[in-house]
Wavefront OBJ file of the C-alpha trace (Angstrom):
o trace
v -40.910 -57.841 10.462
v -37.133 -57.489 10.009
v -37.669 -57.076 6.293
v -40.259 -54.377 6.946
v -37.779 -52.493 9.226
v -35.085 -52.594 6.509
v -37.558 -51.232 3.995
v -38.437 -48.373 6.397
v -34.717 -47.501 6.915
v -34.118 -47.451 3.157
v -37.124 -45.137 2.631
v -35.979 -42.709 5.397
v -32.443 -42.585 3.940
v -33.905 -41.504 0.617
v -35.787 -38.640 2.301
v -32.625 -37.436 4.106
v -30.676 -37.452 0.848
v -33.418 -35.416 -0.786
v -33.232 -32.888 2.088
v -29.432 -32.675 1.753
v -29.786 -32.059 -1.977
v -32.240 -29.220 -1.322
v -29.875 -27.595 1.209
v -26.940 -28.023 -1.165
v -28.874 -26.315 -3.974
v -30.038 -23.564 -1.581
v -26.485 -22.833 -0.360
v -25.145 -22.917 -3.914
v -27.797 -20.383 -5.012
v -27.043 -18.116 -2.039
v -23.323 -18.214 -2.815
v -23.954 -17.291 -6.442
v -26.311 -14.494 -5.343
v -23.693 -13.017 -2.983
v -21.058 -13.307 -5.684
v -23.288 -11.397 -8.127
v -23.877 -8.646 -5.545
v -20.143 -8.293 -5.007
v -19.465 -7.893 -8.712
v -22.396 -5.520 -9.225
v -20.556 -2.774 -7.295
v -17.758 -2.888 -9.846
v -14.383 -1.180 -9.596
v -15.896 2.203 -8.791
v -18.593 0.926 -6.433
v -19.094 1.928 -2.818
v -16.543 -0.573 -1.531
v -13.786 0.788 -3.743
v -14.628 4.499 -3.716
v -11.906 6.991 -2.773
v -12.821 10.311 -1.106
v -12.175 13.427 -3.178
v -8.817 15.114 -2.637
v -7.008 11.952 -1.591
v -4.832 9.602 -3.559
v -5.445 5.894 -3.543
v -3.984 4.354 -0.394
v -3.298 7.735 1.243
v -5.536 8.793 4.162
v -5.624 12.358 5.490
v -6.959 12.768 9.033
v -9.358 15.708 9.457
v -9.179 16.735 13.133
v -12.138 19.164 13.016
v -10.206 21.456 15.345
v -9.703 18.801 18.018
v -6.688 16.838 19.225
v -5.675 13.917 17.032
v -6.745 10.838 19.055
v -3.932 8.769 17.541
v -1.152 10.919 19.019
v 0.192 9.485 22.294
v -0.416 11.384 25.532
v 2.375 9.680 27.504
v 5.884 8.731 26.383
v 7.619 5.413 27.074
v 8.939 6.654 30.440
v 5.492 7.705 31.676
v 5.969 11.453 31.170
v 3.145 13.530 29.714
v 3.835 14.658 26.145
v 2.925 18.245 25.317
v 2.456 19.378 21.751
v 2.429 23.093 22.569
v 5.733 23.734 20.801
v 3.995 22.973 17.523
v 1.228 25.569 18.033
v 0.549 28.018 15.226
v -1.069 31.412 15.679
v -4.184 30.042 13.996
v -4.390 27.357 16.707
v -4.734 29.975 19.467
v -8.181 31.074 20.594
v -8.579 34.010 22.971
v -11.488 32.899 25.130
v -11.559 35.645 27.737
v -9.802 38.530 29.468
v -9.822 39.483 33.167
v -8.655 43.028 33.890
v -6.942 43.728 37.202
v -5.635 46.966 38.676
v -2.579 47.243 36.415
v -0.931 45.608 33.395
v 0.783 42.935 35.527
v -2.462 41.649 37.094
v -4.452 41.303 33.846
v -5.214 37.720 32.844
v -6.019 36.156 29.495
v -7.612 32.801 28.805
v -6.115 31.279 25.655
v -7.011 27.715 24.654
v -8.356 27.102 28.162
v -5.154 28.236 29.918
v -5.064 31.243 32.241
v -2.035 33.366 31.334
v -0.496 36.612 32.604
v 2.123 38.916 31.134
v 5.372 37.006 30.535
v 3.741 33.531 30.406
v 4.368 31.240 27.452
v 1.910 29.260 25.378
v 3.754 27.157 22.849
v 6.378 29.293 21.118
v 4.508 32.518 21.979
v 5.072 34.867 24.959
v 2.325 37.107 26.354
v 3.646 40.675 26.013
v 0.582 42.762 26.892
v -3.065 42.172 27.857
v -5.625 44.880 27.069
v -9.437 44.947 27.331
v -10.054 43.469 23.857
v -6.810 41.828 22.768
v -3.581 40.135 23.792
v -0.221 41.002 22.277
v 1.904 37.899 21.703
v 5.546 37.698 20.731
v 7.517 35.027 18.929
v 11.145 36.026 18.497
v 11.107 39.513 16.992
v 7.574 39.121 15.606
v 4.496 40.467 17.396
v 0.932 39.277 16.944
v -2.319 40.786 18.187
v -4.821 38.140 19.229
v -8.257 39.775 19.407
v -11.256 38.809 21.473
v -14.121 37.895 19.143
v -17.386 39.807 19.384
v -19.990 38.217 21.619
v -17.461 36.493 23.859
l 1 2 3 4 5 6 7 8 9 10 11 12 13 14 15 16 17 18 19 20 21 22 23 24 25 26 27 28 29 30 31 32 33 34 35 36 37 38 39 40 41 42 43 44 45 46 47 48 49 50 51 52 53 54 55 56 57 58 59 60 61 62 63 64 65 66 67 68 69 70 71 72 73 74 75 76 77 78 79 80 81 82 83 84 85 86 87 88 89 90 91 92 93 94 95 96 97 98 99 100 101 102 103 104 105 106 107 108 109 110 111 112 113 114 115 116 117 118 119 120 121 122 123 124 125 126 127 128 129 130 131 132 133 134 135 136 137 138 139 140 141 142 143 144 145 146 147 148 149 150 151
């Protein structure tokens, strides 16, 4: 009976080794398959492609007209950082005008801010608010920001 038990153990060890060999061959084949897929994309494949208009290693953020999410909102001392000083005329959008009784009570909504004559938005000063436009000044230059049709 002891001899029969030894024979059974030897037979089961042979089956386990055969199973290990099958798994080893399977994993080896899968590794080779994944390696072939990686090389099939080549140097100009989808993993190495560079968008048009950019140099290799240089990324240009396209903000689509919105605030860059990577710019901090608060400085190290806990104060809110404003980026209005960097505004260009092309960044300003006249969203609405509210006419009052005289020139001093007219209001303009530019980039979501309600402004009156003399108020500043970035480097620009509101000089005059009329029914269809706002006159802005920057130093000695004057700019007419018009209300778009349908607004």
